N, CA, C and O of each residue as an XYZ file, in Angstrom:
208
protein
N      26.941     31.165     78.724
C      25.641     31.745     78.990
C      25.818     33.121     79.634
O      26.574     33.263     80.595
N      25.099     34.172     79.089
C      25.533     35.739     79.418
C      24.663     35.869     80.682
O      23.741     35.110     80.981
N      25.091     36.953     81.394
C      24.774     37.395     82.725
C      23.306     37.297     82.968
O      22.915     36.662     83.947
N      22.462     37.871     82.162
C      20.851     37.795     82.304
C      20.463     36.661     82.114
O      19.708     36.414     83.054
N      20.522     35.798     81.450
C      20.384     34.540     81.010
C      20.414     33.646     82.308
O      19.475     33.031     82.814
N      21.819     33.731     82.750
C      22.204     33.140     84.000
C      21.420     33.331     85.244
O      21.207     32.451     86.078
N      21.033     34.490     85.291
C      20.352     35.227     86.505
C      18.782     34.480     86.526
O      18.284     33.864     87.468
N      18.230     34.727     85.278
C      16.854     34.060     84.935
C      16.925     32.524     85.262
O      16.074     31.995     85.978
N      17.965     31.834     84.714
C      17.977     30.439     85.152
C      17.958     30.079     86.565
O      17.255     29.199     87.063
N      18.868     30.906     87.227
C      19.055     30.773     88.799
C      17.880     31.110     89.422
O      17.586     30.484     90.441
N      16.914     32.246     88.889
C      15.713     32.389     89.509
C      14.707     31.315     89.158
O      13.706     31.317     89.875
N      14.764     30.343     88.150
C      13.935     29.735     87.907
C      13.990     28.345     88.659
O      13.031     27.659     89.015
N      15.436     28.074     88.825
C      15.757     26.995     89.803
C      15.063     27.177     91.204
O      14.271     26.380     91.706
N      15.569     28.561     91.837
C      15.035     28.812     92.898
C      13.676     28.743     93.224
O      13.227     28.108     94.178
N      12.890     29.539     92.259
C      11.358     29.135     91.997
C      10.864     27.846     92.109
O       9.799     27.666     92.699
N      11.466     26.947     91.641
C      11.039     25.740     91.865
C      11.298     24.925     92.931
O      10.693     23.863     93.071
N      12.404     25.431     93.951
C      12.520     25.113     95.148
C      11.591     25.557     96.168
O      11.201     24.845     97.093
N      11.208     26.915     95.938
C      10.328     27.798     96.610
C       8.950     26.855     96.595
O       8.484     26.295     97.588
N       8.433     26.809     95.314
C       7.310     26.159     94.821
C       7.044     24.612     95.456
O       5.928     24.242     95.820
N       7.915     24.009     95.506
C       8.046     22.522     96.089
C       8.070     22.584     97.392
O       7.576     21.618     97.973
N       8.570     23.578     98.133
C       8.698     24.064     99.668
C       7.441     24.189    100.110
O       6.946     23.556    101.043
N       6.776     25.230     99.259
C       5.380     25.607     99.726
C       4.338     24.688     99.456
O       3.285     24.929    100.047
N       4.360     23.670     98.696
C       3.526     22.617     98.506
C       3.743     21.620     99.407
O       2.787     20.853     99.525
N       4.848     21.349    100.187
C       5.031     20.525    100.974
C       4.342     20.875    102.348
O       3.698     20.064    103.013
N       4.580     22.282    102.707
C       4.176     22.596    103.783
C       2.771     22.991    103.901
O       2.115     22.664    104.890
N       2.306     23.640    102.994
C       0.972     24.150    102.861
C       0.009     23.641    102.054
O      -1.177     23.945    102.180
N       0.488     22.770    101.104
C      -0.404     21.972    100.086
C      -0.315     22.817     98.517
O       0.117     23.942     98.266
N      -0.810     21.948     97.767
C      -0.786     22.362     96.501
C      -1.572     23.767     96.034
O      -2.709     24.059     96.405
N      -0.756     24.558     95.166
C      -1.395     25.739     94.875
C      -1.254     26.147     93.618
O      -0.284     26.856     93.351
N      -2.413     25.697     92.353
C      -2.309     25.641     91.038
C      -1.636     27.075     90.631
O      -0.780     27.060     89.746
N      -1.947     28.152     91.168
C      -1.639     29.646     90.482
C      -0.121     29.676     90.646
O       0.573     30.310     89.850
N       0.484     28.890     91.831
C       1.807     28.904     91.983
C       2.704     28.037     91.006
O       3.825     28.278     90.558
N       2.121     27.285     90.872
C       2.718     25.975     89.805
C       2.668     26.745     88.481
O       3.674     26.771     87.772
N       1.368     27.471     88.060
C       1.481     27.787     86.875
C       2.219     29.168     86.707
O       2.400     29.547     85.550
N       2.569     29.791     87.523
C       3.482     30.974     87.609
C       5.037     30.246     87.183
O       5.787     30.596     86.272
N       5.166     29.464     87.872
C       6.503     28.665     87.683
C       6.678     27.828     86.302
O       7.755     27.447     85.846
N       5.543     27.644     85.798
C       5.656     26.948     84.307
C       5.939     27.983     83.520
O       6.861     27.877     82.711
N       5.206     29.144     83.620
C       5.369     30.214     82.530
C       6.737     30.811     82.852
O       7.230     31.477     81.942
N       7.423     30.697     83.951
C       8.784     31.415     84.247
C       9.890     30.374     83.696
O      11.014     30.675     83.296
N       9.391     29.238     83.758
C      10.326     28.126     83.144
C      10.216     28.042     81.549
O      11.112     27.519     80.887
N       9.256     28.495     81.068
C       9.110     28.556     79.634
C       9.885     29.993     79.062
O      10.528     30.149     78.024
N       9.635     30.754     79.910
C      10.544     31.979     79.432
C      11.816     31.758     79.558
O      12.504     32.322     78.707
N      12.301     31.205     80.236
C      13.749     30.605     80.642
C      14.004     30.082     79.251
O      14.721     30.713     78.474
N      13.469     29.013     78.942
C      13.741     28.192     77.927
C      13.894     28.851     76.621
O      14.772     28.541     75.816
N      12.937     29.851     76.418
C      13.028     30.913     75.205
C      14.069     31.588     75.036
O      14.669     31.709     73.968
N      14.407     32.160     76.255
C      15.623     33.152     76.443
C      16.856     32.514     76.094
O      17.645     33.063     75.325
N      17.105     31.252     76.668
C      18.037     30.421     76.416
C      18.432     29.966     74.929
O      19.547     29.939     74.406
N      17.093     29.593     74.371
C      17.303     29.315     73.090
C      17.495     30.499     72.123
O      18.135     30.309     71.089
N      16.994     31.666     72.392
C      17.498     32.634     71.618
C      18.546     33.183     71.769
O      18.937     34.017     70.952
N      19.178     32.880     72.741
C      20.705     33.508     73.062
C      21.690     32.564     72.214
O      22.707     32.956     71.640
N      21.242     31.359     72.239
C      22.083     30.137     71.181
C      22.039     30.516     69.719
O      22.965     30.243     68.955
N      21.096     31.062     69.397
C      20.834     31.519     67.780
C      21.594     32.705     67.352
O      21.483     33.126     66.200
């Protein structure tokens, strides 16, 4: 996995941790989860494009 794809994957995992912690402490936020889903989809696309 190239450096930029690795950084994006790490940011996605960190974003999941932050979104989960925010939800536990403050309650759910739809926009936060929507942003994380978009980030996760971008990560999947980048990782898939790097393999081709």
